[in-house]
N, CA and C atoms as a LAMMPS dump frame, in Angstrom:
ITEM: TIMESTEP
0
ITEM: NUMBER OF ATOMS
666
ITEM: BOX BOUNDS ff ff ff
-5.0000000000000000e+02 5.0000000000000000e+02
-5.0000000000000000e+02 5.0000000000000000e+02
-5.0000000000000000e+02 5.0000000000000000e+02
ITEM: ATOMS id mol type element x y z
1 1 1 N 22.917 -68.335 -3.86
2 1 2 C 23.144 -68.174 -2.423
3 1 3 C 23.629 -66.742 -2.145
4 2 1 N 22.978 -66.006 -1.252
5 2 2 C 23.339 -64.601 -0.994
6 2 3 C 24.774 -64.475 -0.525
7 3 1 N 25.417 -63.394 -0.998
8 3 2 C 26.773 -63.132 -0.553
9 3 3 C 26.784 -62.745 0.912
10 4 1 N 27.824 -63.133 1.632
11 4 2 C 27.916 -62.724 3.037
12 4 3 C 27.93 -61.196 3.125
13 5 1 N 27.129 -60.675 4.022
14 5 2 C 27.098 -59.22 4.233
15 5 3 C 26.156 -58.5 3.301
16 6 1 N 25.512 -59.232 2.34
17 6 2 C 24.608 -58.567 1.387
18 6 3 C 23.436 -57.936 2.114
19 7 1 N 22.915 -58.616 3.139
20 7 2 C 21.78 -58.085 3.9
21 7 3 C 22.144 -56.794 4.582
22 8 1 N 23.372 -56.759 5.135
23 8 2 C 23.804 -55.543 5.811
24 8 3 C 23.933 -54.384 4.826
25 9 1 N 24.362 -54.694 3.596
26 9 2 C 24.492 -53.648 2.576
27 9 3 C 23.131 -53.067 2.223
28 10 1 N 22.15 -53.997 2.09
29 10 2 C 20.818 -53.51 1.752
30 10 3 C 20.269 -52.621 2.865
31 11 1 N 20.498 -53.019 4.119
32 11 2 C 20.053 -52.215 5.259
33 11 3 C 20.735 -50.859 5.247
34 12 1 N 22.069 -50.892 4.962
35 12 2 C 22.814 -49.635 4.935
36 12 3 C 22.305 -48.719 3.828
37 13 1 N 21.991 -49.341 2.646
38 13 2 C 21.468 -48.549 1.537
39 13 3 C 20.141 -47.901 1.898
40 14 1 N 19.275 -48.686 2.592
41 14 2 C 17.985 -48.142 3.007
42 14 3 C 18.177 -47.006 3.997
43 15 1 N 19.143 -47.194 4.923
44 15 2 C 19.396 -46.146 5.903
45 15 3 C 19.896 -44.876 5.212
46 16 1 N 20.739 -45.053 4.161
47 16 2 C 21.226 -43.896 3.434
48 16 3 C 20.082 -43.201 2.71
49 17 1 N 19.15 -44.006 2.154
50 17 2 C 18.012 -43.417 1.455
51 17 3 C 17.151 -42.615 2.412
52 18 1 N 16.925 -43.169 3.599
53 18 2 C 16.143 -42.467 4.609
54 18 3 C 16.844 -41.183 5.013
55 19 1 N 18.161 -41.253 5.162
56 19 2 C 18.929 -40.064 5.522
57 19 3 C 18.848 -39.005 4.443
58 20 1 N 18.913 -39.47 3.157
59 20 2 C 18.818 -38.524 2.059
60 20 3 C 17.465 -37.852 2.036
61 21 1 N 16.395 -38.635 2.326
62 21 2 C 15.049 -38.068 2.371
63 21 3 C 14.956 -37.022 3.467
64 22 1 N 15.57 -37.369 4.614
65 22 2 C 15.557 -36.425 5.731
66 22 3 C 16.26 -35.133 5.366
67 23 1 N 17.419 -35.256 4.68
68 23 2 C 18.141 -34.062 4.263
69 23 3 C 17.333 -33.262 3.258
70 24 1 N 16.627 -33.974 2.347
71 24 2 C 15.814 -33.284 1.351
72 24 3 C 14.698 -32.495 2.018
73 25 1 N 14.051 -33.136 2.975
74 25 2 C 12.987 -32.448 3.702
75 25 3 C 13.522 -31.23 4.439
76 26 1 N 14.687 -31.396 5.056
77 26 2 C 15.283 -30.274 5.774
78 26 3 C 15.613 -29.131 4.818
79 27 1 N 16.114 -29.499 3.635
80 27 2 C 16.437 -28.484 2.633
81 27 3 C 15.195 -27.72 2.202
82 28 1 N 14.091 -28.462 2.008
83 28 2 C 12.838 -27.831 1.601
84 28 3 C 12.34 -26.879 2.674
85 29 1 N 12.403 -27.341 3.933
86 29 2 C 11.959 -26.501 5.044
87 29 3 C 12.777 -25.225 5.112
88 30 1 N 14.102 -25.362 4.95
89 30 2 C 14.964 -24.19 4.985
90 30 3 C 14.67 -23.247 3.821
91 31 1 N 14.395 -23.821 2.638
92 31 2 C 14.098 -23.001 1.468
93 31 3 C 12.807 -22.222 1.663
94 32 1 N 11.788 -22.904 2.206
95 32 2 C 10.507 -22.244 2.456
96 32 3 C 10.677 -21.127 3.473
97 33 1 N 11.448 -21.405 4.531
98 33 2 C 11.687 -20.392 5.556
99 33 3 C 12.389 -19.175 4.962
100 34 1 N 13.32 -19.433 4.035
101 34 2 C 14.038 -18.328 3.398
102 34 3 C 13.099 -17.493 2.551
103 35 1 N 12.205 -18.155 1.799
104 35 2 C 11.242 -17.442 0.964
105 35 3 C 10.321 -16.583 1.822
106 36 1 N 9.847 -17.171 2.941
107 36 2 C 8.951 -16.443 3.844
108 36 3 C 9.639 -15.218 4.415
109 37 1 N 10.93 -15.361 4.714
110 37 2 C 11.677 -14.246 5.3
111 37 3 C 11.965 -13.162 4.272
112 38 1 N 12.263 -13.57 3.033
113 38 2 C 12.656 -12.614 1.998
114 38 3 C 11.458 -11.902 1.396
115 39 1 N 10.309 -12.585 1.278
116 39 2 C 9.142 -12.021 0.597
117 39 3 C 8.702 -10.668 1.156
118 40 1 N 8.543 -10.524 2.496
119 40 2 C 8.127 -9.21 3.006
120 40 3 C 9.133 -8.11 2.693
121 41 1 N 10.414 -8.443 2.775
122 41 2 C 11.44 -7.441 2.486
123 41 3 C 11.382 -7.02 1.028
124 42 1 N 11.188 -7.995 0.135
125 42 2 C 11.1 -7.689 -1.288
126 42 3 C 9.866 -6.845 -1.574
127 43 1 N 8.759 -7.171 -0.909
128 43 2 C 7.52 -6.421 -1.101
129 43 3 C 7.684 -4.991 -0.606
130 44 1 N 8.336 -4.833 0.546
131 44 2 C 8.568 -3.497 1.09
132 44 3 C 9.447 -2.672 0.155
133 45 1 N 10.455 -3.312 -0.44
134 45 2 C 11.33 -2.602 -1.372
135 45 3 C 10.566 -2.196 -2.62
136 46 1 N 9.686 -3.088 -3.099
137 46 2 C 8.879 -2.776 -4.278
138 46 3 C 7.984 -1.571 -4.001
139 47 1 N 7.371 -1.549 -2.813
140 47 2 C 6.514 -0.423 -2.445
141 47 3 C 7.328 0.869 -2.388
142 48 1 N 8.516 0.802 -1.804
143 48 2 C 9.369 1.99 -1.702
144 48 3 C 9.748 2.501 -3.087
145 49 1 N 10.07 1.581 -3.999
146 49 2 C 10.458 1.978 -5.362
147 49 3 C 9.293 2.637 -6.093
148 50 1 N 8.114 2.024 -5.99
149 50 2 C 6.936 2.568 -6.671
150 50 3 C 6.566 3.927 -6.086
151 51 1 N 6.677 4.053 -4.771
152 51 2 C 6.374 5.342 -4.133
153 51 3 C 7.317 6.436 -4.609
154 52 1 N 8.588 6.119 -4.723
155 52 2 C 9.568 7.117 -5.165
156 52 3 C 9.2 7.655 -6.541
157 53 1 N 8.795 6.758 -7.432
158 53 2 C 8.399 7.177 -8.777
159 53 3 C 7.096 7.969 -8.744
160 54 1 N 6.132 7.487 -7.967
161 54 2 C 4.853 8.185 -7.864
162 54 3 C 5.063 9.598 -7.32
163 55 1 N 5.855 9.72 -6.271
164 55 2 C 6.075 11.022 -5.638
165 55 3 C 6.758 12.014 -6.576
166 56 1 N 7.505 11.484 -7.554
167 56 2 C 8.188 12.348 -8.519
168 56 3 C 7.324 12.617 -9.75
169 57 1 N 6.088 12.121 -9.736
170 57 2 C 5.208 12.323 -10.882
171 57 3 C 5.475 11.373 -12.029
172 58 1 N 6.269 10.329 -11.772
173 58 2 C 6.588 9.342 -12.809
174 58 3 C 5.585 8.192 -12.737
175 59 1 N 4.364 8.494 -13.1
176 59 2 C 3.268 7.565 -12.856
177 59 3 C 3.345 6.305 -13.735
178 60 1 N 3.712 6.477 -15.003
179 60 2 C 3.834 5.293 -15.865
180 60 3 C 4.978 4.399 -15.393
181 61 1 N 6.075 5.016 -14.978
182 61 2 C 7.193 4.221 -14.455
183 61 3 C 6.778 3.47 -13.201
184 62 1 N 5.939 4.087 -12.384
185 62 2 C 5.449 3.42 -11.172
186 62 3 C 4.627 2.196 -11.534
187 63 1 N 3.768 2.342 -12.541
188 63 2 C 2.956 1.209 -13.004
189 63 3 C 3.853 0.087 -13.514
190 64 1 N 4.848 0.449 -14.309
191 64 2 C 5.754 -0.558 -14.889
192 64 3 C 6.587 -1.245 -13.81
193 65 1 N 7.015 -0.491 -12.815
194 65 2 C 7.876 -1.051 -11.763
195 65 3 C 7.132 -2.035 -10.875
196 66 1 N 5.815 -1.874 -10.769
197 66 2 C 5.034 -2.753 -9.893
198 66 3 C 5.022 -4.189 -10.382
199 67 1 N 5.116 -4.397 -11.699
200 67 2 C 5.213 -5.742 -12.283
201 67 3 C 4.123 -6.693 -11.767
202 68 1 N 2.895 -6.272 -11.839
203 68 2 C 1.745 -7.1 -11.444
204 68 3 C 1.854 -7.592 -10.008
205 69 1 N 2.431 -6.794 -9.132
206 69 2 C 2.538 -7.158 -7.711
207 69 3 C 1.156 -7.404 -7.116
208 70 1 N 1.079 -8.397 -6.225
209 70 2 C -0.171 -8.69 -5.532
210 70 3 C -0.189 -8.111 -4.121
211 71 1 N 0.833 -7.354 -3.769
212 71 2 C 0.838 -6.638 -2.491
213 71 3 C -0.24 -5.562 -2.574
214 72 1 N -1.235 -5.573 -1.702
215 72 2 C -2.328 -4.596 -1.827
216 72 3 C -1.865 -3.151 -1.723
217 73 1 N -0.809 -2.888 -0.944
218 73 2 C -0.286 -1.526 -0.852
219 73 3 C 0.229 -1.062 -2.22
220 74 1 N 0.947 -1.949 -2.907
221 74 2 C 1.475 -1.625 -4.232
222 74 3 C 0.335 -1.507 -5.235
223 75 1 N -0.617 -2.436 -5.178
224 75 2 C -1.768 -2.401 -6.087
225 75 3 C -2.523 -1.08 -5.948
226 76 1 N -2.719 -0.649 -4.715
227 76 2 C -3.428 0.613 -4.467
228 76 3 C -2.684 1.773 -5.112
229 77 1 N -1.367 1.789 -4.965
230 77 2 C -0.571 2.883 -5.517
231 77 3 C -0.563 2.845 -7.046
232 78 1 N -0.583 1.646 -7.606
233 78 2 C -0.662 1.526 -9.063
234 78 3 C -1.995 2.086 -9.561
235 79 1 N -3.075 1.76 -8.856
236 79 2 C -4.388 2.294 -9.229
237 79 3 C -4.391 3.819 -9.143
238 80 1 N -3.761 4.355 -8.099
239 80 2 C -3.66 5.807 -7.97
240 80 3 C -2.863 6.403 -9.134
241 81 1 N -1.832 5.683 -9.57
242 81 2 C -1.037 6.136 -10.715
243 81 3 C -1.896 6.185 -11.974
244 82 1 N -2.716 5.16 -12.167
245 82 2 C -3.618 5.158 -13.323
246 82 3 C -4.564 6.363 -13.274
247 83 1 N -5.033 6.683 -12.09
248 83 2 C -5.909 7.85 -11.97
249 83 3 C -5.176 9.137 -12.352
250 84 1 N -3.932 9.257 -11.923
251 84 2 C -3.14 10.431 -12.282
252 84 3 C -2.954 10.518 -13.798
253 85 1 N -2.886 9.35 -14.443
254 85 2 C -2.725 9.286 -15.891
255 85 3 C -4.064 9.363 -16.619
256 86 1 N -5.142 9.617 -15.851
257 86 2 C -6.503 9.721 -16.39
258 86 3 C -6.959 8.427 -17.062
259 87 1 N -6.555 7.324 -16.451
260 87 2 C -6.998 6.014 -16.939
261 87 3 C -7.896 5.389 -15.873
262 88 1 N -9.075 5.946 -15.765
263 88 2 C -9.999 5.528 -14.706
264 88 3 C -10.389 4.058 -14.822
265 89 1 N -10.541 3.566 -16.037
266 89 2 C -10.935 2.166 -16.212
267 89 3 C -9.866 1.213 -15.692
268 90 1 N -8.603 1.549 -15.932
269 90 2 C -7.509 0.707 -15.432
270 90 3 C -7.447 0.769 -13.909
271 91 1 N -7.678 1.953 -13.36
272 91 2 C -7.7 2.085 -11.902
273 91 3 C -8.839 1.274 -11.317
274 92 1 N -9.995 1.341 -11.939
275 92 2 C -11.161 0.612 -11.441
276 92 3 C -10.901 -0.896 -11.407
277 93 1 N -10.243 -1.414 -12.427
278 93 2 C -9.958 -2.855 -12.47
279 93 3 C -9.141 -3.298 -11.255
280 94 1 N -8.175 -2.482 -10.888
281 94 2 C -7.338 -2.839 -9.735
282 94 3 C -8.132 -2.708 -8.438
283 95 1 N -8.893 -1.639 -8.322
284 95 2 C -9.721 -1.483 -7.121
285 95 3 C -10.719 -2.638 -6.996
286 96 1 N -11.238 -3.091 -8.117
287 96 2 C -12.187 -4.21 -8.08
288 96 3 C -11.501 -5.508 -7.657
289 97 1 N -10.232 -5.66 -8.013
290 97 2 C -9.468 -6.825 -7.527
291 97 3 C -9.356 -6.782 -6.01
292 98 1 N -9.101 -5.609 -5.478
293 98 2 C -9.03 -5.461 -4.025
294 98 3 C -10.4 -5.725 -3.403
295 99 1 N -11.456 -5.24 -4.058
296 99 2 C -12.814 -5.408 -3.544
297 99 3 C -13.257 -6.867 -3.558
298 100 1 N -12.556 -7.714 -4.317
299 100 2 C -12.898 -9.138 -4.396
300 100 3 C -12.222 -9.964 -3.306
301 101 1 N -11.453 -9.322 -2.449
302 101 2 C -10.789 -10.048 -1.368
303 101 3 C -11.82 -10.474 -0.317
304 102 1 N -11.441 -11.374 0.612
305 102 2 C -12.399 -11.867 1.621
306 102 3 C -13.04 -10.747 2.431
307 103 1 N -14.251 -10.999 2.899
308 103 2 C -15.047 -9.975 3.569
309 103 3 C -14.377 -9.409 4.818
310 104 1 N -13.609 -10.236 5.525
311 104 2 C -12.969 -9.773 6.76
312 104 3 C -11.724 -8.932 6.496
313 105 1 N -11.271 -8.918 5.263
314 105 2 C -10.05 -8.204 4.888
315 105 3 C -10.362 -6.718 4.721
316 106 1 N -9.666 -5.832 5.435
317 106 2 C -9.934 -4.392 5.276
318 106 3 C -9.725 -3.905 3.85
319 107 1 N -8.861 -4.584 3.104
320 107 2 C -8.611 -4.177 1.723
321 107 3 C -9.832 -4.367 0.84
322 108 1 N -10.73 -5.266 1.22
323 108 2 C -11.963 -5.418 0.445
324 108 3 C -12.761 -4.116 0.493
325 109 1 N -12.914 -3.576 1.707
326 109 2 C -13.661 -2.33 1.872
327 109 3 C -12.906 -1.153 1.256
328 110 1 N -11.58 -1.186 1.312
329 110 2 C -10.786 -0.128 0.674
330 110 3 C -11.036 -0.126 -0.826
331 111 1 N -11.041 -1.319 -1.425
332 111 2 C -11.328 -1.419 -2.852
333 111 3 C -12.708 -0.894 -3.186
334 112 1 N -13.702 -1.28 -2.377
335 112 2 C -15.074 -0.817 -2.617
336 112 3 C -15.184 0.697 -2.455
337 113 1 N -14.489 1.231 -1.471
338 113 2 C -14.515 2.683 -1.252
339 113 3 C -13.928 3.413 -2.448
340 114 1 N -12.814 2.906 -2.974
341 114 2 C -12.163 3.539 -4.118
342 114 3 C -13.054 3.478 -5.362
343 115 1 N -13.732 2.346 -5.562
344 115 2 C -14.647 2.212 -6.696
345 115 3 C -15.789 3.221 -6.56
346 116 1 N -16.309 3.377 -5.343
347 116 2 C -17.393 4.34 -5.107
348 116 3 C -16.94 5.761 -5.414
349 117 1 N -15.717 6.102 -5.018
350 117 2 C -15.2 7.443 -5.313
351 117 3 C -15.08 7.672 -6.814
352 118 1 N -14.629 6.64 -7.536
353 118 2 C -14.532 6.763 -8.99
354 118 3 C -15.899 6.998 -9.618
355 119 1 N -16.921 6.492 -8.947
356 119 2 C -18.294 6.649 -9.442
357 119 3 C -18.968 7.9 -8.884
358 120 1 N -18.181 8.777 -8.242
359 120 2 C -18.685 10.023 -7.644
360 120 3 C -19.718 9.768 -6.554
361 121 1 N -19.583 8.628 -5.885
362 121 2 C -20.476 8.273 -4.775
363 121 3 C -19.727 8.49 -3.466
364 122 1 N -19.636 9.749 -3.046
365 122 2 C -18.848 10.089 -1.862
366 122 3 C -19.419 9.46 -0.599
367 123 1 N -20.739 9.426 -0.484
368 123 2 C -21.361 8.847 0.715
369 123 3 C -21.057 7.362 0.812
370 124 1 N -21.18 6.657 -0.309
371 124 2 C -20.86 5.233 -0.317
372 124 3 C -19.389 4.987 -0.044
373 125 1 N -18.536 5.854 -0.579
374 125 2 C -17.095 5.721 -0.35
375 125 3 C -16.768 5.902 1.121
376 126 1 N -17.415 6.874 1.768
377 126 2 C -17.173 7.114 3.198
378 126 3 C -17.634 5.921 4.023
379 127 1 N -18.778 5.352 3.648
380 127 2 C -19.306 4.194 4.38
381 127 3 C -18.362 3.001 4.282
382 128 1 N -17.859 2.743 3.084
383 128 2 C -16.928 1.622 2.904
384 128 3 C -15.596 1.896 3.61
385 129 1 N -15.161 3.148 3.587
386 129 2 C -13.918 3.496 4.285
387 129 3 C -14.062 3.291 5.784
388 130 1 N -15.245 3.602 6.307
389 130 2 C -15.505 3.344 7.727
390 130 3 C -15.387 1.853 8.027
391 131 1 N -15.886 1.027 7.111
392 131 2 C -15.781 -0.425 7.274
393 131 3 C -14.325 -0.87 7.246
394 132 1 N -13.559 -0.273 6.348
395 132 2 C -12.134 -0.62 6.255
396 132 3 C -11.411 -0.299 7.552
397 133 1 N -11.691 0.875 8.115
398 133 2 C -11.06 1.283 9.371
399 133 3 C -11.502 0.371 10.516
400 134 1 N -12.771 -0.027 10.493
401 134 2 C -13.271 -0.916 11.548
402 134 3 C -12.607 -2.289 11.481
403 135 1 N -12.332 -2.762 10.288
404 135 2 C -11.722 -4.091 10.127
405 135 3 C -10.218 -4.073 10.338
406 136 1 N -9.589 -2.964 9.97
407 136 2 C -8.132 -2.88 10.091
408 136 3 C -7.698 -1.452 10.315
409 137 1 N -7.788 -1.006 11.546
410 137 2 C -7.478 0.381 11.866
411 137 3 C -6.031 0.765 11.645
412 138 1 N -5.153 -0.225 11.498
413 138 2 C -3.735 0.065 11.307
414 138 3 C -3.357 0.191 9.83
415 139 1 N -4.322 0.028 8.927
416 139 2 C -4.052 0.159 7.494
417 139 3 C -4.271 1.623 7.095
418 140 1 N -3.195 2.308 6.792
419 140 2 C -3.269 3.749 6.531
420 140 3 C -4.173 4.08 5.356
421 141 1 N -4.212 3.202 4.344
422 141 2 C -5.01 3.484 3.158
423 141 3 C -6.498 3.613 3.474
424 142 1 N -6.977 2.905 4.492
425 142 2 C -8.378 3.026 4.878
426 142 3 C -8.695 4.429 5.369
427 143 1 N -7.834 4.974 6.215
428 143 2 C -8.018 6.338 6.72
429 143 3 C -7.854 7.354 5.593
430 144 1 N -6.919 7.084 4.693
431 144 2 C -6.672 7.976 3.56
432 144 3 C -7.916 8.083 2.677
433 145 1 N -8.515 6.942 2.353
434 145 2 C -9.726 6.958 1.534
435 145 3 C -10.887 7.624 2.271
436 146 1 N -10.926 7.409 3.571
437 146 2 C -11.96 8.08 4.367
438 146 3 C -11.784 9.6 4.247
439 147 1 N -10.542 10.054 4.279
440 147 2 C -10.272 11.478 4.113
441 147 3 C -10.691 11.99 2.746
442 148 1 N -10.421 11.209 1.704
443 148 2 C -10.826 11.609 0.354
444 148 3 C -12.346 11.693 0.237
445 149 1 N -13.034 10.697 0.814
446 149 2 C -14.5 10.677 0.746
447 149 3 C -15.103 11.853 1.513
448 150 1 N -14.564 12.133 2.688
449 150 2 C -15.067 13.253 3.489
450 150 3 C -14.763 14.592 2.825
451 151 1 N -13.626 14.683 2.155
452 151 2 C -13.296 15.909 1.415
453 151 3 C -14.296 16.131 0.287
454 152 1 N -14.664 15.034 -0.386
455 152 2 C -15.648 15.131 -1.464
456 152 3 C -17.001 15.585 -0.945
457 153 1 N -17.243 15.338 0.352
458 153 2 C -18.49 15.783 0.984
459 153 3 C -18.345 17.155 1.641
460 154 1 N -17.189 17.782 1.419
461 154 2 C -16.904 19.116 1.97
462 154 3 C -16.79 19.109 3.496
463 155 1 N -16.555 17.954 4.076
464 155 2 C -16.384 17.841 5.524
465 155 3 C -14.882 17.86 5.816
466 156 1 N -14.296 19.049 5.735
467 156 2 C -12.845 19.145 5.755
468 156 3 C -12.233 18.921 7.137
469 157 1 N -12.941 19.251 8.189
470 157 2 C -12.397 19.027 9.531
471 157 3 C -12.197 17.535 9.788
472 158 1 N -13.209 16.741 9.482
473 158 2 C -13.092 15.295 9.689
474 158 3 C -12.138 14.678 8.663
475 159 1 N -12.135 15.223 7.463
476 159 2 C -11.207 14.732 6.441
477 159 3 C -9.769 14.937 6.903
478 160 1 N -9.495 16.104 7.452
479 160 2 C -8.15 16.395 7.948
480 160 3 C -7.752 15.416 9.043
481 161 1 N -8.687 15.102 9.927
482 161 2 C -8.402 14.151 11.001
483 161 3 C -8.1 12.769 10.435
484 162 1 N -8.812 12.393 9.368
485 162 2 C -8.57 11.087 8.739
486 162 3 C -7.198 11.05 8.084
487 163 1 N -6.843 12.107 7.366
488 163 2 C -5.514 12.166 6.748
489 163 3 C -4.426 12.201 7.821
490 164 1 N -4.704 12.895 8.916
491 164 2 C -3.749 12.944 10.021
492 164 3 C -3.462 11.534 10.538
493 165 1 N -4.523 10.745 10.68
494 165 2 C -4.355 9.362 11.146
495 165 3 C -3.534 8.557 10.149
496 166 1 N -3.777 8.78 8.87
497 166 2 C -3.005 8.068 7.843
498 166 3 C -1.521 8.401 7.954
499 167 1 N -1.205 9.679 8.196
500 167 2 C 0.204 10.056 8.331
501 167 3 C 0.801 9.556 9.634
502 168 1 N -0.01 9.446 10.662
503 168 2 C 0.484 8.879 11.926
504 168 3 C 0.898 7.416 11.716
505 169 1 N 0.086 6.694 10.958
506 169 2 C 0.358 5.274 10.702
507 169 3 C 1.487 5.08 9.698
508 170 1 N 1.595 6.002 8.755
509 170 2 C 2.597 5.878 7.693
510 170 3 C 3.248 7.247 7.472
511 171 1 N 4.187 7.632 8.326
512 171 2 C 4.752 8.994 8.302
513 171 3 C 5.464 9.364 7.005
514 172 1 N 5.883 8.361 6.226
515 172 2 C 6.635 8.641 5.004
516 172 3 C 5.774 8.631 3.743
517 173 1 N 4.462 8.645 3.914
518 173 2 C 3.555 8.617 2.775
519 173 3 C 3.244 10.052 2.356
520 174 1 N 3.922 10.517 1.33
521 174 2 C 3.823 11.92 0.911
522 174 3 C 2.403 12.353 0.527
523 175 1 N 1.661 11.6 -0.299
524 175 2 C 0.305 12.046 -0.657
525 175 3 C -0.618 12.238 0.544
526 176 1 N -0.41 11.451 1.594
527 176 2 C -1.233 11.62 2.793
528 176 3 C -0.942 12.968 3.449
529 177 1 N 0.323 13.357 3.473
530 177 2 C 0.683 14.666 4.027
531 177 3 C 0.131 15.783 3.135
532 178 1 N 0.22 15.603 1.835
533 178 2 C -0.299 16.626 0.92
534 178 3 C -1.795 16.841 1.141
535 179 1 N -2.555 15.745 1.169
536 179 2 C -4.002 15.872 1.344
537 179 3 C -4.373 16.359 2.74
538 180 1 N -3.55 16.011 3.732
539 180 2 C -3.769 16.551 5.075
540 180 3 C -3.598 18.069 5.056
541 181 1 N -2.561 18.535 4.342
542 181 2 C -2.334 19.97 4.24
543 181 3 C -3.494 20.681 3.56
544 182 1 N -4 20.089 2.485
545 182 2 C -5.141 20.683 1.773
546 182 3 C -6.364 20.739 2.683
547 183 1 N -6.645 19.632 3.362
548 183 2 C -7.831 19.578 4.233
549 183 3 C -7.707 20.55 5.399
550 184 1 N -6.528 20.614 6.013
551 184 2 C -6.34 21.56 7.12
552 184 3 C -6.448 23.009 6.634
553 185 1 N -6.026 23.258 5.4
554 185 2 C -6.169 24.596 4.831
555 185 3 C -7.641 24.966 4.705
556 186 1 N -8.436 24.017 4.21
557 186 2 C -9.88 24.257 4.075
558 186 3 C -10.557 24.391 5.447
559 187 1 N -9.973 23.707 6.449
560 187 2 C -10.541 23.748 7.801
561 187 3 C -10.004 24.922 8.618
562 188 1 N -9.25 25.814 7.951
563 188 2 C -8.724 27.028 8.599
564 188 3 C -7.756 26.706 9.74
565 189 1 N -6.85 25.761 9.475
566 189 2 C -5.798 25.436 10.448
567 189 3 C -4.441 25.67 9.779
568 190 1 N -4.017 26.934 9.667
569 190 2 C -2.767 27.228 8.961
570 190 3 C -1.536 26.579 9.585
571 191 1 N -1.555 26.393 10.894
572 191 2 C -0.4 25.783 11.555
573 191 3 C -0.189 24.347 11.088
574 192 1 N -1.282 23.587 11.035
575 192 2 C -1.176 22.193 10.613
576 192 3 C -1.041 22.066 9.096
577 193 1 N -1.595 23.052 8.392
578 193 2 C -1.383 23.093 6.937
579 193 3 C 0.104 23.188 6.645
580 194 1 N 0.766 24.13 7.285
581 194 2 C 2.196 24.337 7.067
582 194 3 C 3 23.111 7.483
583 195 1 N 2.634 22.532 8.609
584 195 2 C 3.372 21.361 9.105
585 195 3 C 3.366 20.227 8.084
586 196 1 N 2.19 19.901 7.561
587 196 2 C 2.094 18.773 6.624
588 196 3 C 2.701 19.115 5.263
589 197 1 N 2.542 20.342 4.826
590 197 2 C 3.125 20.725 3.543
591 197 3 C 4.656 20.707 3.595
592 198 1 N 5.211 21.117 4.718
593 198 2 C 6.665 21.096 4.849
594 198 3 C 7.204 19.666 4.836
595 199 1 N 6.488 18.773 5.492
596 199 2 C 6.886 17.36 5.469
597 199 3 C 6.748 16.812 4.054
598 200 1 N 5.661 17.194 3.384
599 200 2 C 5.44 16.735 2.01
600 200 3 C 6.609 17.124 1.104
601 201 1 N 7.068 18.366 1.205
602 201 2 C 8.17 18.821 0.357
603 201 3 C 9.468 18.076 0.652
604 202 1 N 9.657 17.688 1.901
605 202 2 C 10.852 16.911 2.242
606 202 3 C 10.781 15.5 1.666
607 203 1 N 9.575 14.927 1.685
608 203 2 C 9.4 13.556 1.195
609 203 3 C 9.336 13.484 -0.322
610 204 1 N 8.773 14.516 -0.955
611 204 2 C 8.542 14.484 -2.401
612 204 3 C 9.003 15.793 -3.027
613 205 1 N 10.295 15.998 -3.022
614 205 2 C 10.846 17.282 -3.477
615 205 3 C 10.642 17.522 -4.971
616 206 1 N 10.391 16.447 -5.733
617 206 2 C 10.188 16.587 -7.173
618 206 3 C 8.725 16.424 -7.571
619 207 1 N 7.819 16.467 -6.609
620 207 2 C 6.404 16.228 -6.885
621 207 3 C 5.817 17.297 -7.799
622 208 1 N 4.887 16.922 -8.67
623 208 2 C 4.216 17.903 -9.525
624 208 3 C 3.483 18.981 -8.72
625 209 1 N 3.093 18.65 -7.5
626 209 2 C 2.369 19.602 -6.646
627 209 3 C 3.295 20.567 -5.911
628 210 1 N 4.584 20.443 -6.154
629 210 2 C 5.559 21.239 -5.392
630 210 3 C 5.291 22.748 -5.491
631 211 1 N 5.074 23.245 -6.725
632 211 2 C 4.858 24.674 -6.902
633 211 3 C 3.622 25.168 -6.162
634 212 1 N 2.55 24.389 -6.238
635 212 2 C 1.31 24.751 -5.537
636 212 3 C 1.545 24.818 -4.039
637 213 1 N 2.235 23.823 -3.505
638 213 2 C 2.486 23.766 -2.063
639 213 3 C 3.369 24.925 -1.626
640 214 1 N 4.402 25.215 -2.376
641 214 2 C 5.291 26.323 -2.027
642 214 3 C 4.544 27.657 -2.052
643 215 1 N 3.639 27.796 -3.006
644 215 2 C 2.849 29.027 -3.095
645 215 3 C 1.967 29.201 -1.861
646 216 1 N 1.329 28.108 -1.425
647 216 2 C 0.472 28.174 -0.232
648 216 3 C 1.316 28.504 0.997
649 217 1 N 2.487 27.892 1.092
650 217 2 C 3.347 28.154 2.232
651 217 3 C 3.778 29.614 2.272
652 218 1 N 4.014 30.199 1.109
653 218 2 C 4.413 31.617 1.07
654 218 3 C 3.281 32.502 1.578
655 219 1 N 2.055 32.145 1.222
656 219 2 C 0.925 32.951 1.719
657 219 3 C 0.764 32.822 3.232
658 220 1 N 1.295 31.719 3.771
659 220 2 C 1.235 31.519 5.223
660 220 3 C 2.467 32.107 5.916
661 221 1 N 3.365 32.683 5.129
662 221 2 C 4.557 33.264 5.713
663 221 3 C 5.57 32.204 6.139
664 222 1 N 5.572 31.058 5.484
665 222 2 C 6.506 29.979 5.835
666 222 3 C 7.553 29.779 4.743
């Protein structure tokens, strides 16, 4: 014969179980929200760390610091580091990973453009860079690659404009300022050459290109 109140205990136990499930779900939701909030900040910090090393010419350290990051901005910089280290095959592998992204993703075209440049296909690189800009005009790397491709085609005026756009979108990206300075120099714009080179030296005071940039600035009387 059931004890008096046993039914109420079972109901109470079920209610507690339901409450515990509710708390568990709430905990999971809060945990997911925290991960979503922290992930972009962590990715931004990783990019900043890798950039600092790259700008100082510490290319292997930049590769090591990236720790197989899947952030396309970091991946791109790691590939650039491999190129600086004359490891074209390693750079190509990363660019090909970017090129395997969905068709609507501007990073797919950025990856394809970079692969084309590695293959000395400047025209193909420019075409893919145009696609990247069309899909995501706010991604500085697309304009940057467009500038590299146009420079390879000796079209320095348009290359300078592309690098200028990259620096407008990402003012703290030292290599974009450096390449803008080079392109403006070739396009006979000493004023803009000096402007970008001066910013470059402020952003990357330990860069391997520092001596070259300072020499050019001296010839410009800056």
